[in-house]
N, C-alpha and C positions, 0 to 999 in steps of 0.2 A: 543521363535519368532526367524525368521532367517531373516537378514538384509541385503538387496541388494542395493548397489550403483553405480550410472551410470551417467556419465557426458554428458552434450547436450550443444550444441552451438545455438542460436536463434540470429538472426538480425533484426535491426528495419527497417520498410520501411523508415522512416523518421528518421534521427541521431537527438538525443534530446540533446539541450544544455541548462544548468542551469548554476548558479554562481559557479559552482565548475568545471566545465568543461563539456567537449562532448561525448557522448556514441551512438556508432552505432552497438554494437555487445556484449552480455555477454555470460559467461559459466557458466552454472546452473548445479544443481545436482536433480537427479531423486531418490528419495530414496524409497525403496519398503520394505515392511515388510511380511511375510508369517507366518502364525500360523494356526492349524487345517484347512488346505487345501483353507483359504481365504488370497487374498492379499490384503494389504492396499497401498496408494500412498501418496508420499508429495514431496514437492520441497523446496530446498532452493537456495536462489540465493544471490551472494555476494553484498555488499555496502561498501561505504567508511565514513560513519559517525560513531562518537562515538570514545569512550576512545581505543578502539581497532578494527580497520575497519576489516571487515572480506572478506576475499579473497576466490576463490573458492578451491585452494588447502588446506587452514587452515581448511576448512568447511569438506572438503573431507577426510582430515586426521583425524578430530577429529569424524568422523562418523565411520570411519574403526577400529579405536582405541577402541571406546565404544562398536562396535558389539558384541565382546565377552560377555561382561559383560549382554547383554540384552536376551540371549539365555535362560536362566533358567524363563523369563518371559512371561505371556500373555498379549496381547494388553488390557485385562481388568485391568491389575495391575497398572493403570497410577499412582498412589499416590507414590508406590515402586519405579516407573522407574523414576518419577520425582526425587526423593530421588537421585537415581544414577547418573543423569545427571546433577543435581546440585554440587554434590560432585565433578565430572570429570569436572566443568567449562565448560560446552559444548558452543559453540559459539552460541548467540540467533537463527540464520538462521539454524544450525543443528536441534537445540531444536525443532523448529517450523516445520521443514521437518517430525520429528518424531512424533509430536504431531498431525500434519494433518494425515498421515498414519494410527494411531491407531485411529483417530476419522473415517477415511475412513473404515478401519476395521470393526468398530463396527457399522457403518451404513448398511456394506454390510453383516455383520453376522445376525440382525434383520430385514433386506430388506427395509430398509427405508433410505430417502434422510435425511442429518443432520439438514435441515429447518424445517422439519415436527417432527424431534424427540426432538427438541428444541420447539415446539409448535409456531413458528413463521410464519407471514402473509405475503407471497411474493406482495402482493398488496400494501404495505406500503414502498416497495422499490422505491427511488427516483432516478431521472436521475444522472447518472453518469457524470464526465466532461472529455473532451477530451483534451489533454495537448498541448500546444503550446509553445516551449523551445525559449529561447534568439537567436533572429535573428535580420536581419534589418528590416525596415518597409514592403519592398519589399516580403523580406523571409516570413513574418508573414503573411502578405495578402495571400502569396503562399499556405502555411501551413494550413491557415483556410479555404482556397477552397478545399485543399485535402482532409481534413477531412469531408467535407461538401458533397464530391463526395463520399466518403467510406463507411459513416454510417449516420443515423440520428443524430445531434448533439441537444442537448438542453441548452448544457452548455460549456462553453471552461474555461479551468484554463490554464491562462498565467504566465508564468516563467519570472519574472521579477531579478533585482539584476545584471544589466549589468555592465559589467567591464567599460564600457563609460560613467557610472554614470546616474543619474536619467532623465535627459532630454533625452537619449536614450530610456529609460523605457518608458517616456510617449510617444514619439514618436510611439513606437512598439507599445504599448497598443490601441493607437487611431486609428492605422491602422487596428489593429483586428477588432476594433469596426464598422469601415467604413465599413470593407469588409463583417461583419457577424452581423448585428444590431439586430438579433432577439435572438440567444443565450444569456443565461444570462453569466457574468462573475466572475470567482475567478480570485485572484491573488496569486501566491507563489513567495516569494523571496529567498527561500532558504538559508536565514541569508545574504543576499547579501548587506544589508543597513548597516549604521550608524544608532544612535538614531534621530538627527537631519534629516537626509534624511529621516527615516521610517516616522516621524510627517508629514513633508511635504508630501510624497508619499501618505499616509493615509488618509490624509484629501482631497488630490486631488482625489484620487480613489473613497470616499465617495460620491464625487459630479456627480460621474460618475454612479453611483449606481451598482458600485462593490457591492459582497454580503459580503465578507471577505476578509482578507490577513492573509496568512500563513506563519509561521517563518520569520517574518519582521527582525530580528536582529538573528547574529550568534551565534551558542549554545558556552554556556559560559559567555553570557551575560543576563542572565536570571534576574538578579538584576533590570536591565533597563526597563524591561517588564512595572513594575507597573508605573514607569514614562511616559511611552509611552501610556499606556492605559487610562493615566488622560488626555492627551494631543488630543485625538482622537476619535472618535467616532465609526470607522470602528471596527467589529469585529475581534478579533484577534484569531488564531489558532497556534499551536505549533505542531511541527513534529521531528525536530532532537532534539529539547531540552525535548521531551518527550518519554522515550520507554517503560517502565512497569507501573503499577498499581501505585508503589510507588513513582515515580516520579509526579502523579497529585497534592496530597495534599498543595505542597508548590507552585505550579504554580497556583491554584485554582483562587486565590483573584487576578491576573493579567493578565489573558487570559477569552477566552470565550469559547473554543473549544480546544481539541486535534485529531491528527490525528494518527490512530492506524494502523500500518502495522505489517503483521504477523513476518516477518522477524526480525524486533526491537522488538517485543514482547515475541517470543519466542513460538508462535502458538494460535492455536484456544482457549485453555484454557486459557492463560493469556489475550487474546482479549477479551473475554467475563468479565474476571473480570474487566479489564480497563472499558469496558462501564459501570459496575455497579459501579465503584469507580466516573467515572465521573459524571455519574448523580447523585450522593450521594452530590455531590459537586456543583451540579448546571450548569454543563458545557455540551456542545453539544459533538456531537462525529461525526467522519469523519473515513471511510475506505480509506486507500490509497495502492499503493503498489511502487514496485521498479523497476527492469527491469524482470519481473514476468511473466511467460506464463501462459496459460489456466489455468494448473494445480493448482498453487498458488491463482490465482484470482477468481477461481471457489470456492477454500476454503473459501477465505475471502467473497465471495458472500452468502455464507450460513448464515452469519450473517447481510447481508446487511438491511433487514428490520427494523434493531436498530439503524441504521446511521441516521444523520439529513443531510449528504454530503457523494458523494462517488465520490472517484477518482481512478477507477479500469480499466482503459484503457491500460496498457502496451501492454498486449496479443492481443489487437487489432491493434496495429502498428508494427506487427512481419510479415514476409515474409515466414517465416518456422517453424509456431508453431506445435511441434509434439503432442498436445493433442488439443482435442475437450471437452466442457463442458458446462458452463453458455452460454446463448445467449443473445443476445441484440435486445430489443423490444420497440419501441418509446424513444429510448436513454437511455432505463433502462436495465441493466444486471441482468438478471434473473438465478437463480439454476435450474436444471431439476428436473425432479421426478424420478431419477435413485438413487439408493440406495447409501449410502456413501457421499462421495464428489459428484459423478455422473460424472467423468470425464472418456475419455477413448482416449487409443493411437490412434492418426490419421493415422498412417500407416496402423495397423491391425484392427483397430474398435474394438478392445478388450477392 
């Protein structure tokens, strides 16, 4: 199979601030594999968490280096291809793009969308949250209004972990609640709290009927999660602390759920493995995203019927998304009926 790599830049309608910083623009990678007259698409987006943060340049270089080794394979030979990718120590986001593209190719080959190949029920898809980044109370109110004008909102995920401390977090969350009393609230601290701050905040959030807290403690402080869980009633999800299925068993006793992202996991194949591993350990499942376009989020949406929670909103915050695919209805993100991922190029319609 032949591999093509193309860089594209996307701009956010509303810049997003989390505990690690602010992003307004990202440069992602469009991956295309061609074999037997069929082209499969995938996307890689950079992210900054983990032992080895993945930049656009490192992802692109890795894909270009591996391309000659893939020419002898068909997209149907995914097990053999995985051995090649693992031996090359390919970044997980590069693996994700290739894995997406091979799944897209397969769906197009048989003329079916992935969700249907897997026998999933789109009616089981839950509403996706819309993200409000760290802001002043007035800024948070404005962002809530922006989202409500843009689309139908059933859930807000509010980013906390402000460098100004938990008092600032509380004021911001209350501003969102007052501005938009109907949507449910989820909270993501992105590792921005100490253990004692997390205990105080989680008990406060539980009283406000927040549904869960995500990544309350920094990556690397997983040993403190068991102590936190003993002292709070709010469900705990982990994101930065959980990349692949191998991370799940050691976390299972001290959390309630995991956030699966295609860029962390290395693609749809490992994401499905993570779902089954989490369920085997009695954990709930969420699908999330980084600064992904419609291409990657539509790929994740193929697995959406398996999730308890969804946070696939990054593409809805773009002013120049180059792709069309999954659609939003009644606050839920649905994969369409087109074969494979069901993604088209916005400019050409192809």
